[in-house]
C-alpha positions, 0 to 999 in steps of 0.5 A: 284509343287502340289496343294491339293484339299480337297474332301467332307467328305466320298468321295472316292479319288481313285474313283475320281482319276480314273474318272479324268483319264477317262476324260483325267486328271492325278491326284493322290489320296491323300491316299498314301501321308499321313502317317496316315489316313487323316481326309478328302479325298484329291486329289494331282494335279501336275501342274509345267510344264503345261501352263495356257490353259492346266491347265484351261481345266484340271480343267474344266474336273476335275470338271466334273469328280469329 
């Protein structure tokens, strides 16, 4: 399962994904998932196998990193 997070216009999704990884959260830049350039940047979050506590901590870390 995936959740798409819309970043502010002008944000760099590749840099945001790298900062998230440095914080211990693996997310994907939305760039490779679009056949054409998206109008705004996105991150793709996968969460199918995580429990609520891990998701909560991951969101907290992601918010700090991004």
